[in-house]
C-alpha positions in Angstrom: -0.2 0.0 -0.1 1.7 3.2 -1.5 -1.1 5.6 -1.9 -1.4 9.0 -0.1 -4.6 10.8 -0.2 -4.8 14.0 -2.8 -4.2 17.0 -1.2 -7.4 18.5 -2.2 -8.7 16.9 0.9 -12.4 16.4 1.6 -14.9 19.2 2.1 -16.7 19.8 5.6 -20.2 18.9 4.2 -18.4 15.3 2.6 -16.9 14.7 6.0 -20.2 15.6 7.9 -21.9 13.0 5.9 -19.1 10.3 6.8 -19.8 10.6 10.9 -18.6 7.4 12.2 -19.2 5.8 15.7 -16.0 4.5 16.8 -17.1 1.5 18.5 -17.7 -1.7 16.5 -16.9 0.2 13.2 -14.3 -2.6 12.2 -17.1 -5.5 12.2 -19.1 -3.5 9.8 -16.2 -3.0 7.4 -14.4 -6.2 7.5 -17.3 -8.7 7.5 -15.8 -10.5 4.4 -12.5 -10.9 6.2 -13.3 -12.4 9.5 -9.8 -13.2 10.6 -8.8 -9.5 10.4 -12.2 -8.6 11.8 -11.5 -10.7 14.8 -8.3 -9.1 15.4 -9.6 -5.6 14.7 -12.1 -6.1 17.4 -9.7 -6.1 19.7 -7.9 -2.9 18.8 -10.9 -0.6 17.6 -12.0 0.3 21.0 -12.9 4.1 21.7 -10.2 3.8 24.3 -7.5 2.4 22.3 -8.6 4.8 19.3 -8.4 7.8 21.4 -6.6 6.8 24.4 -4.3 4.3 23.6 -1.6 4.6 26.8 1.5 3.6 24.4 0.7 6.3 21.4 2.0 9.7 21.9 -0.5 12.8 22.2 0.0 16.6 22.2 -2.1 19.5 22.6 -4.6 20.0 25.6 -4.4 16.3 27.0 -7.7 17.2 28.8 -9.2 18.6 25.6 -12.9 18.0 24.9 -12.4 16.9 21.0 -9.6 14.6 19.9 -8.1 14.7 16.6 -6.5 11.4 15.7 -3.9 11.4 12.7 -2.4 8.4 11.0 0.6 9.5 9.1 3.6 8.7 7.5 7.2 10.5 8.0 7.7 10.1 4.1 4.3 11.4 3.2 4.7 15.1 1.4 1.1 15.8 2.5 1.5 14.5 6.0 4.5 17.1 6.1 2.5 19.8 4.5 -0.5 19.5 7.0 1.5 19.1 10.0 2.5 22.9 11.0 -1.5 23.8 10.2 -2.8 21.0 12.4 -0.5 22.1 15.2 -1.7 25.8 14.7 -5.3 24.7 14.9 -4.6 22.8 17.9 -2.6 25.7 19.6 -5.6 28.5 18.5 -8.7 26.3 19.7 -7.0 25.5 23.1 -9.3 22.3 23.8 -8.1 20.0 21.4 -6.0 16.7 22.0 -3.9 15.4 19.0 -3.4 11.8 19.0 -0.1 10.8 16.8 -0.7 7.3 15.1 2.4 6.2 13.1 1.5 4.5 10.0 4.5 3.8 8.1 2.9 2.5 4.5 5.5 4.0 2.4 8.4 1.5 2.6 11.1 0.3 5.0 12.5 3.7 5.7 9.1 4.9 6.9 8.9 2.0 9.2 12.5 2.7 10.5 11.6 6.4 11.0 8.3 5.3 13.2 10.3 2.8 15.2 13.0 5.1 16.0 10.3 8.1 16.9 8.4 5.7 19.0 11.5 4.5 20.7 12.2 8.1 21.5 9.5 8.2 24.1 11.7 6.2 26.4 14.1 9.4 26.6 10.5 11.6 26.9 11.6 12.9 23.5 9.0 11.6 21.1 7.8 15.0 20.4 11.4 16.3 19.8 11.9 13.5 17.2 8.5 13.7 15.4 9.0 17.5 14.7 12.6 16.6 13.4 11.2 14.1 11.1 7.9 15.5 9.9 9.6 19.0 9.3 11.8 18.2 6.5 10.8 18.5 2.7 13.0 15.9 1.1 12.8 11.9 1.1 14.0 10.3 4.1 16.7 7.6 4.3 18.0 5.8 7.3 21.3 8.0 7.6 18.9 11.2 7.2 16.9 9.9 9.9 19.8 9.4 12.2 21.1 12.9 11.4 17.7 14.4 12.3 17.3 12.7 15.4 20.8 13.4 16.5 20.2 17.2 15.7 17.2 16.9 17.8 19.2 16.4 20.8 18.4 12.7 21.4 20.9 10.4 22.9 21.5 8.1 19.8 23.3 5.3 21.8 20.4 5.2 24.3 17.8 5.2 21.3 19.6 2.3 19.5 19.3 0.4 22.9 15.6 1.4 23.4 14.6 0.4 19.9 16.3 -2.9 20.1 15.0 -3.5 23.9 11.6 -2.6 23.0 11.0 -3.7 19.6 8.0 -6.2 20.3 5.9 -3.4 21.9 6.8 -0.9 19.3 5.6 -3.2 16.6 2.2 -3.9 18.4 1.8 -0.4 18.5 2.5 -0.1 14.9 0.0 -3.3 14.1 -2.8 -1.5 16.1 -2.3 1.7 14.5 -2.4 -0.2 11.1 -5.5 -2.6 12.1 -7.5 0.7 13.2 -6.7 2.4 9.7 -7.5 -0.3 7.7 -11.0 -0.9 9.7 -11.9 2.6 9.3 -11.3 2.0 5.5 -8.7 4.5 5.0 -6.5 4.3 1.8 -3.4 6.7 2.5 -2.1 8.8 4.8 -2.6 11.5 6.2 -6.0 10.4 7.6 -7.8 11.4 10.5 -10.7 11.1 13.3 -12.0 14.2 14.6 -14.5 13.6 17.3 -16.4 10.8 15.9 -16.0 12.2 12.1 -13.9 10.1 9.9 -11.7 12.2 7.6 -9.8 10.2 5.1 -7.8 13.1 3.8 -6.5 16.6 4.4 -8.3 19.7 5.1 -7.3 23.3 5.0 -7.2 25.1 8.6 -10.6 26.5 8.2 -12.0 23.0 7.2 -10.4 21.6 10.2 -12.0 24.4 12.5 -15.4 23.6 10.8 -15.3 19.9 11.6 -13.8 20.7 15.3 -17.1 22.5 15.9 -19.3 20.1 14.0 -17.7 17.4 16.4 -18.3 19.7 19.6 -22.1 19.9 18.2 -22.4 16.3 17.8 -21.0 15.7 21.3 -23.5 17.9 22.8 -26.1 16.2 20.9 -25.1 12.8 22.4 
């Protein structure tokens, strides 16, 4: 799977029509693939989609609305939208941003995701994330290491943590992948905003609209 979504994204009106309850979505989407459906049932709970304790989050951690992003460090559209999402989260002040590494663009993407997740063991996931998502050129393994060293990570410890926690990191990536497939996402970036499914990127204004819609939907429930 190497497709990324077109930068035109999806309009707020189209997104509103795709409101999707988080609980139980996997079974409806995967009835023809029972083995995968059973596995997804274990990871597609509201708790694990929104508040997986092993998945990094930023913004207002006590916010009233979650934006959950599935991304790949080698995805140009993920890089393009990253500063805009951060600005929306900062301006709103009540949004919690959940960052789900979904490395679908090759082995370097997988390497970058594993190293970023290993960085959390020295409390530097966000430093690693910002360093990797903030570049404009395609990543290579040496470039990943260079960027992480430049972001102030202890590289010897990072290598040790990546090796020691390889199984736990791979389980996080597997959960992220199974959730993305269950939601029917075809590429990166893809989002859940509140309980709205957004399989593509939006402008800042469109994100603000969908956040407002998510708040209205939450109050209505």
